[in-house]
N, CA, C and O of each residue as an XYZ file, in Angstrom:
360
protein
N      81.688     86.756     40.731
C      80.604     86.294     41.248
C      79.908     87.448     42.190
O      80.367     88.355     42.884
N      78.698     87.025     41.911
C      78.044     87.794     43.071
C      76.592     86.684     43.034
O      76.064     85.991     42.164
N      76.333     86.969     44.461
C      75.020     86.434     44.594
C      74.214     86.652     44.910
O      74.241     86.366     46.107
N      73.093     87.126     44.608
C      71.470     87.384     44.291
C      70.568     86.309     45.117
O      70.423     85.156     44.712
N      69.949     86.822     46.372
C      69.650     86.070     47.003
C      70.569     84.234     47.679
O      70.971     84.090     48.834
N      70.635     83.484     46.920
C      70.604     82.526     47.294
C      71.212     81.699     46.152
O      71.909     80.702     46.342
N      70.788     82.352     44.584
C      71.914     81.894     42.943
C      73.227     82.762     42.921
O      73.245     83.941     43.276
N      74.176     82.160     42.533
C      74.867     82.550     41.789
C      75.091     83.493     40.709
O      75.403     82.945     39.651
N      74.990     85.272     40.671
C      74.913     85.587     39.263
C      75.927     86.029     38.585
O      74.715     86.245     38.587
N      76.595     86.302     38.157
C      77.182     87.116     37.323
C      76.862     88.459     36.536
O      75.943     88.877     35.831
N      78.756     89.186     37.275
C      78.110     90.188     37.853
C      77.692     91.224     36.269
O      76.956     92.135     36.648
N      77.839     91.288     35.339
C      77.752     92.147     33.544
C      76.682     91.955     34.047
O      76.010     92.658     34.803
N      76.398     90.308     33.329
C      75.110     90.830     32.668
C      73.697     90.004     33.355
O      72.833     89.369     32.750
N      73.837     90.302     34.977
C      72.713     89.752     36.045
C      71.875     88.290     35.876
O      70.705     88.017     36.147
N      72.910     87.510     35.345
C      72.681     86.472     34.624
C      72.708     85.241     35.496
O      73.798     84.980     36.006
N      71.654     84.410     35.764
C      71.927     83.075     36.802
C      73.280     82.752     36.495
O      73.674     83.384     35.516
N      74.267     81.862     37.071
C      74.832     81.270     36.234
C      74.476     79.823     36.450
O      73.874     79.476     37.466
N      74.900     78.826     35.350
C      74.606     77.271     35.524
C      75.604     75.978     36.214
O      75.404     75.039     36.986
N      76.612     76.455     35.556
C      77.930     75.928     36.262
C      78.531     76.391     37.834
O      79.683     76.792     37.996
N      77.296     76.221     39.190
C      78.155     76.175     40.816
C      77.188     74.529     41.560
O      76.145     73.911     41.348
N      78.550     74.456     42.608
C      78.640     73.898     43.207
C      79.197     73.993     44.427
O      80.355     74.383     44.579
N      78.162     73.529     45.723
C      78.333     74.668     46.624
C      79.292     72.974     47.843
O      78.829     71.846     48.014
N      80.474     73.495     48.329
C      81.637     72.585     49.062
C      80.968     72.489     50.645
O      79.781     72.699     50.894
N      81.433     72.326     51.091
C      81.872     72.672     52.907
C      82.954     72.709     52.931
O      83.517     71.906     53.675
N      83.817     73.708     52.087
C      84.857     74.641     51.678
C      84.474     75.984     51.523
O      84.941     76.948     52.130
N      83.373     75.984     50.456
C      82.945     77.766     49.908
C      82.542     76.626     48.407
O      82.643     75.453     48.049
N      82.055     77.939     47.949
C      80.987     77.987     46.202
C      82.051     77.725     45.418
O      83.149     78.278     45.482
N      81.668     76.757     44.575
C      82.908     77.063     42.966
C      81.334     76.807     41.793
O      80.300     76.160     41.626
N      82.566     78.326     41.043
C      81.463     77.745     39.777
C      82.528     78.340     38.645
O      83.731     78.453     38.883
N      81.920     78.698     37.395
C      82.310     78.484     36.447
C      81.128     79.281     35.132
O      79.932     79.165     34.866
N      82.467     80.211     34.507
C      81.226     80.587     34.109
C      81.371     79.963     32.478
O      80.259     80.094     31.967
N      82.106     79.485     31.723
C      81.538     77.839     30.692
C      82.771     76.798     30.905
O      83.669     76.733     31.745
N      82.545     76.297     30.182
C      83.448     74.382     30.183
C      85.455     74.948     30.109
O      86.375     74.300     30.607
N      85.551     75.921     29.550
C      86.797     76.549     29.236
C      87.653     76.731     30.341
O      88.780     76.249     30.446
N      86.761     77.833     31.605
C      87.155     78.278     32.211
C      86.871     76.336     33.406
O      87.883     76.030     34.035
N      86.160     75.759     33.500
C      85.773     74.977     35.081
C      86.837     74.297     34.209
O      87.644     75.206     34.405
N      87.584     73.373     33.327
C      88.867     73.032     32.919
C      89.743     73.605     33.478
O      90.575     72.947     34.103
N      89.805     74.765     33.428
C      91.339     75.401     33.912
C      91.511     75.391     35.678
O      92.430     75.561     36.479
N      89.492     74.969     35.748
C      90.003     75.156     36.914
C      90.595     73.190     37.915
O      91.102     72.725     38.936
N      89.989     72.822     36.572
C      90.075     71.129     36.844
C      91.275     70.978     36.633
O      91.710     70.396     37.627
N      92.611     71.271     35.461
C      93.522     70.773     35.463
C      94.116     71.532     36.997
O      94.876     70.843     37.678
N      93.766     72.875     37.472
C      94.589     73.375     38.721
C      95.125     72.378     39.605
O      96.279     72.054     39.882
N      93.586     71.825     40.114
C      92.781     71.064     41.186
C      93.626     70.071     41.404
O      94.104     69.806     42.507
N      93.920     69.296     40.052
C      94.736     67.766     39.580
C      95.886     68.116     39.415
O      96.768     67.258     39.380
N      96.182     69.450     39.270
C      97.676     69.284     38.879
C      98.601     68.981     40.400
O      97.856     69.366     41.301
N      99.486     68.623     40.813
C     100.586     67.688     41.696
C     101.525     69.193     41.444
O     101.966     69.216     42.593
N     102.180     70.516     40.760
C     102.684     71.069     41.535
C     101.955     72.310     41.215
O     101.418     72.420     40.113
N     101.902     73.122     41.970
C     101.322     74.940     41.320
C     102.919     76.108     41.623
O     103.509     76.613     42.578
N     103.037     76.047     39.979
C     104.314     76.809     40.366
C     103.562     78.461     40.161
O     102.515     78.513     39.515
N     104.045     79.515     40.631
C     103.721     80.878     40.014
C     104.545     81.252     39.588
O     105.727     80.992     39.816
N     103.879     82.262     38.550
C     105.080     82.814     37.318
C     105.603     84.030     38.303
O     106.451     84.617     37.630
N     105.467     84.819     39.858
C     106.342     85.475     40.054
C     105.203     86.905     40.405
O     105.148     87.711     41.335
N     104.403     86.706     39.161
C     103.910     88.307     39.434
C     102.410     88.567     40.375
O     101.267     88.459     39.931
N     102.685     88.820     41.338
C     101.748     89.087     42.322
C     100.262     89.312     40.739
O     100.311     89.741     39.586
N      99.009     88.649     41.758
C      98.031     89.581     40.515
C      98.044     88.757     39.050
O      97.022     88.934     38.387
N      99.103     87.845     38.431
C      99.244     88.048     37.478
C      98.412     86.633     36.334
O      98.335     86.361     35.136
N      98.030     86.188     37.405
C      96.960     84.962     36.383
C      95.783     84.714     37.762
O      95.951     84.755     38.980
N      94.604     84.457     36.938
C      93.335     84.182     37.818
C      93.417     82.588     38.731
O      92.419     81.953     39.070
N      94.820     82.186     38.993
C      95.066     81.026     40.161
C      95.013     81.495     40.907
O      94.319     81.044     41.818
N      96.107     83.470     41.170
C      96.949     84.052     42.120
C      95.060     84.617     43.004
O      94.667     84.749     44.162
N      94.649     84.723     42.095
C      92.649     85.580     42.919
C      91.861     84.307     43.339
O      90.655     84.480     43.517
N      92.175     83.513     43.457
C      90.835     82.766     43.501
C      90.707     82.048     44.992
O      91.617     81.428     45.542
N      89.264     82.287     45.568
C      89.429     82.006     47.176
C      90.693     81.178     47.875
O      91.123     80.165     47.325
N      91.222     81.633     49.030
C      91.829     80.749     49.244
C      91.588     79.407     50.218
O      92.461     78.882     50.909
N      90.192     78.981     50.106
C      90.196     77.382     50.729
C      89.987     76.490     49.106
O      89.391     75.413     49.066
N      90.449     77.003     48.136
C      90.869     76.244     46.494
C      92.026     76.113     46.198
O      92.407     75.439     45.241
N      93.180     77.096     47.417
C      94.397     77.018     47.464
C      94.901     76.320     47.899
O      95.955     75.851     47.470
N      94.122     75.875     49.286
C      94.825     75.042     50.549
C      94.999     73.507     49.556
O      94.108     73.037     48.848
N      96.230     72.996     49.725
C      96.529     71.720     49.953
C      95.405     70.312     50.306
O      95.117     69.196     49.873
N      94.935     71.586     51.747
C      93.821     70.450     52.288
C      92.087     70.316     51.419
O      90.986     69.849     51.712
N      92.567     70.870     50.515
C      91.097     71.356     49.792
C      91.605     70.414     48.548
O      90.911     70.738     47.585
N      92.102     69.858     48.342
C      92.394     69.696     46.835
C      91.405     68.568     46.355
O      90.693     68.614     45.352
N      91.505     67.517     47.297
C      90.469     66.226     46.934
C      88.592     66.781     46.239
O      87.940     66.528     45.226
N      88.314     67.860     47.859
C      87.709     68.037     47.804
C      87.172     69.213     46.049
O      86.255     69.331     45.236
N      88.097     69.604     46.281
C      88.049     70.335     44.574
C      87.867     69.724     43.394
O      87.436     70.280     42.384
N      88.320     68.104     43.528
C      88.749     67.680     42.464
C      87.158     67.078     42.070
O      86.282     67.256     41.224
N      87.388     66.378     43.100
C      85.652     66.073     43.499
C      84.361     67.154     42.789
O      83.303     66.701     42.353
N      84.666     68.413     42.791
C      83.550     69.128     42.380
C      83.686     69.919     41.442
O      82.826     70.684     41.006
N      85.290     69.719     40.898
C      85.075     69.852     39.704
C      84.409     69.076     38.238
O      83.852     69.372     37.180
N      85.030     67.576     39.212
C      84.545     65.967     38.586
C      82.944     66.628     38.147
O      82.632     66.472     36.966
N      82.082     67.247     38.926
C      80.997     66.722     39.347
C      79.913     67.437     38.251
O      78.956     67.067     37.570
N      80.837     68.985     38.570
C      80.493     70.105     37.415
C      80.956     70.001     35.956
O      80.562     70.876     35.185
N      81.762     69.012     35.490
C      82.245     68.543     34.402
C      80.746     67.799     34.356
O      79.759     68.515     34.185
N      80.630     66.737     34.470
C      79.686     66.022     34.501
C      77.958     67.232     33.802
O      77.410     67.550     32.747
N      77.850     67.408     35.037
C      77.180     68.494     34.325
C      76.927     69.471     33.423
O      75.939     70.058     32.982
N      78.109     69.479     33.274
C      77.838     70.827     32.479
C      78.298     69.833     30.744
O      78.528     70.407     29.680
N      78.316     68.033     30.994
C      78.487     67.638     29.862
C      76.945     67.708     29.287
O      76.490     67.959     28.172
N      76.216     67.299     30.834
C      74.837     67.243     30.321
C      73.945     68.390     30.000
O      72.812     68.206     29.557
N      74.441     69.573     30.219
C      73.242     70.537     29.776
C      74.489     70.339     28.163
O      74.198     69.246     27.677
N      75.299     70.804     27.564
C      75.372     71.291     26.138
C      75.363     69.752     26.015
O      75.411     69.221     24.905
């Protein structure tokens, strides 16, 4: 994701992203409903296991603020708002 002006854009096609939510910790965005659901599942997981392979998954590359336990509720609420927004769009 890149930022052009004040909006988030797709780095490959240059199109504005629709699923974007500003939070106190950072910018949350998703490309599509599946990406958003994966982020929501990560946020609501009681145990976040690593595969042991560095950079082996999308979750190992998430911004640090999304991985911090103190931001778990913030991330859950933000993903819930984006899911509601996605349902309204689709």
